[in-house]
N, C-alpha and C positions, 0 to 999 in steps of 0.2 A: 504494500500500500504506500502511496506516495505521501511524503510529508510536505506540508505547505512551504512555500518560499517565505523567507523571513519578512518580506514586505507585506505578506498576506496575514501576518500574525497579529491581527487586532481582534479582540473579543467582540463577538456579535452581542449587542446589548439587548436584543429582543428577538422573539420568534413569533411570527404571526400565527402559526399553527399552535404553538404552546398557549398563546393568549386566547385562542378559540377553545382549547381543551380545558383550561383551568376553571372557568366560571362554574361548570357543572359540578365541580368538586370543592368549591369554596366552603360550603357549610361543612362538608365531611372533613376537610383538612383543618378547619377551625383555626386555632392559634398557631398551627404548624404550616399555614398557607405560605407565608413568605419564605420560611426555611426550605420547604419542599420545592417551591418555584425556583429559588436560587440554586438548590442542588441540581435540579434539572438543567438549568442554564449552564452551570459549571461543567456537567457531564457532556452536554451538547457541544460546548465550545472545545473541550479537550478532544472529543471524538472527531469533530470535523477538522480540527487541526492535524490530527493523525492521518486522515484519509483524503483531505481536500473537500471541496464543497460543490454541490450542484443542487438544484431544487429537489430532486428525488432523494438524493442522499441526505440532505438536510431534513426532509420530512420523515424519512425512516428513523433517523437519529432522534428527532423530537418525539415521535410516537414511542419508541423504546424508552427514552429518558423519562417521559411523562408516566408511562404505565409501569416501569420496572419495579417500583416499590409501593405503588398505590394500594396494594393489597393490605398493607399495614393498617390503613385507615378504613378501606372498604369492608374488610373482613375482621378487623380488630385482631390481627394475628401477626406474630413475628415469623411465622412460617408462610410467607407472603408470595412466594414465587408463582405457584399455580393460580391463586386468585388474581394476581397481576396479569398473568398470561391470558386468563379467561377474559378479563376486561379489555385487554388489548385486542384480542381476537374479535370480540363483539364490535369494538370501534372499527376495526379494519373491514369487517363484513358490512357494516352500515355505510362506511365511506367508500365502498367499492374498491378496496385495495386488498382483496383476498390473496393475490399473488405474493404479498409481503408476509403473510401469516407465519410461515415456517421460519423465516429469517428473524422476524421481530420476536417470536416466541423463544428462539435460540438466544437472541441478544439478552432477553430478560432472564432466561434460565441459566445462562452462563456468566452473568455479570459479576458474580463473586467467586468465579473459578480461580484457583490459585496458580494453575498451570495454563500454558498456552492452549487456546482453542484451535484445533486442527481439522475438524470435520469438513467444513466447507470454507476454504480460504477466500473465496470470492465474496462471501458475506461480510457484513460489518461487525460481526460478533467479536472478533479479537480486538479491534480498535475500541469497541464499546467497553469491553472488559478492561482494557488498559485505562480508558477514560475514567471509569468508575474507581479504579484503584488509585489513580492520580488524586481524585477528590477524596476518597476514603483516607488517604495518607496525608491529607492536608498539603499536598504538593511535594512531599518528600520523595515519592516515586514520580518520575517525569517522563519516562520512556522517550528520552531524547528531545522532548519539547523544550524550547528555550526557557531558561529561568524567568526572564522578564515576562514572557507570555503567560506562563503559569501564575506568576504573581499578579499580573494584571487581571486575570480571570478571577482569582480568589478575592481580590480587592473589589472588583466590580459586582460580585455576587456574594455578599457576606454569608457566613455559615448560619447566622441567626438561630443558633441552637439546634441545628439539624443533627449533628453528630452526637451532641449531648443526649438528644432524644433516642438515638440508636443505642447508646450505651445504657440508658435506663431500660430500654426494651430488652437488651441482652441480659442485664441483671435479673429482670423479671422472668425471662425465659429460663435462665439458669436455675432459678428457684423451683420451677415447675417441671423442667425437662433437663436435669443435670447432665444427662448423657447426650443431649442434643441442643446445646445452647445457641448454636448458630446454624440453623437448618439450611440456610441459603449458600453456605460455603461448599464448594466442590473442589476435588483434586484433579 
């Protein structure tokens, strides 16, 4: 996958598609709305920087970014992968993008994979996985993205308590599922 040229390394400050998706989940996200929106935008920016951008690529990344953890809120669960995939599938069916379903479901299902995704290298799954890990690590992992770009994205879209929320959910899950505290992690 091609990395963007340095002159293309400006964070995208908004996404029309993300702005269309968010209002339906405003009440569901509640106090976590800004935190989740910013997380989606960070992942979107990191992913498109890893693969380049085009309208179709951007839309795929936004759909995966928006739905990849929404199951936390929609189904009140930290075992959120399948609920998130189901919501993404429903959206893709309603929007006439059924040809994207397998790729988007893989992006969601593999976003916390610890090792490289190799099943379908032409899909955006590996770039999305890396983008998620850049965000999860607070920019400590960068996968060769320029330091200034990663810092600019992190500053443009503040964490707003997103990772604190994930830590709280992890602790809660650990109490009820001590042998499966992080069900979304794959090897």
